[in-house]
N, C-alpha and C positions, 0 to 999 in steps of 0.2 A: 766476209773480205779475202778470202783466197782464190771462193768462188772469182772476182769479181778481179782479180787481180794476176786471175787465170787466163782469163778471157781479154783484158788487156791487155796481156802480153803477149798470148797465141794472134789478137789481128795487129799488133808493130808488129812482132818476126815474119807475121804472115808478108804484112808487105814491106819491111825489110828483103824478103829474101824476094822477091824482086827490082833490086838495085844491086843481086848480091852483097850485101851488109851482115851486120852480124849483131844479136841484142844480147846487152845480158845481163844479171841478175845480180843484184850486189844485198848483202847484208850490209845495216846505214847499224853506227853504233849509237845507245841507248839517249843517247842525249841528243843526236837527229829525229828521230823517233822512234814509233812503239807501233812497227807491225816491221815487220820480212829484216831482224836483230838475228839469228843466226843462221849461219850456215848450210844449216839442215829445211830451216825454213825457204832459204832462195832452196837450195837446191829441192822439196818439194815443188813445186810453180815449175820447176823447167820441166822436168821431170815426167812432171802433168798436160802440163800445155805439153809435152815433145815433138820441140820443133826442130830437122839439126842448127841451124843458125837461132838457138834460144841455150845462153849459158851460162857462163855466172863470173863473175870478177872477184874471185879471192882479195880483200882489203883488209888486212894483215892491223891497220890503228884500227877499226871496228873491229875485223874479234878480238882483240885485245881485252874491247869493253863488253864482250857476254866472256872472256877465259876462253878463247878458242884458239887463238892464234899459237897455239903450236900441236894440235890435233894431226894425228891423221888426215891425212891427207887424201890419201889414195883411192877410195870408196868417191868422191869428187872427180879422180883429175879429167875424167877423157873431159866432162862439161868445164873443163875451168880455160874461159876465154884471153881472161888476163888477170893482172895481179896487180896492186896498189900497194905502196908502201912509204912511213909517212911517221913524224914523232908532231908530236903537240907544244904549240912554246904559252902551256900554263892555261891552256884554253881548246878545248874540240873545236871550234870557229876559227886556232888559230894553226894550221897546218901546219906544220915543217918539214924541213930537210931533215932524215934521221941523225940522231945529235950518237954523236965520234964514244959517247960509254956505253951503248947500245949499240955500236958496229959490231960485238955479236951475237950478241942475241940478233939480228937483222941476219947476217950468216947465214947460224943455224938453221934458219927459218926460209932462207932459200937455199942453200944446199938438197934441207928436203925436198923442197919441192922440185930440185932438179932429178935426184934420186931417180923420185917416185917418173918420173920422165917426162914433168914440165918443159916446153921448150919456149913458151911463146914473152910472149912484152911483159914486164916489168917496168910499170913507174913511176916513179913519186910525187905523190900527188900534194901539194902547197897551195897552203891559201893566200901567202906573205911573199910578201917583195923575192923576188931573187937574189940568194946569192952566192954570186959565181964561187968564193972557197968552200962556203958546202956540200955546193952540185960538184964541183970537185974531189971531194973529198969521201960523198955517197960517190958516185961514181967512178972511183979505185975501191972502192972498199963492193961494189959490185958486179965491175971486170975483174977481180980477187978472191969472190970464190972460182972451189971446186968447178967450176963446166965438165970432169971429165966422170966426173962420176951421172953423168946420164944412162938414165934404168932403159935404153930402145931399144927391144923385139925388134 
């Protein structure tokens, strides 16, 4: 299965490269599938294919399911192309804005990424109807992260 996935991503990344597009491999939570469930598995594919427009999506929601949300991501930093963050409304198919009571946890994760040099986009991935009040609070929390801690050399 890994070899097939590598071939798929190789063909896809080569095609996308012609259009100046990137492709990302995302480790999904166990509630979604039973293949590529860890950042290490996703990274293995990215490194095996070794095409510069193929990278990783770090999804903290999915990483919580595999107990990876708080690991050191510095070994992957050069291949992290995008970050997703969310919480759920009692079901993995009902991803929602970050819960206020978990803001300190999410802030710590975002600041850890910034500290190792991540300066890309962070999206809030939701399945539910947009709640403007929740969206504003999440944006405020993300903006309150210490962006001065970038470790860019």
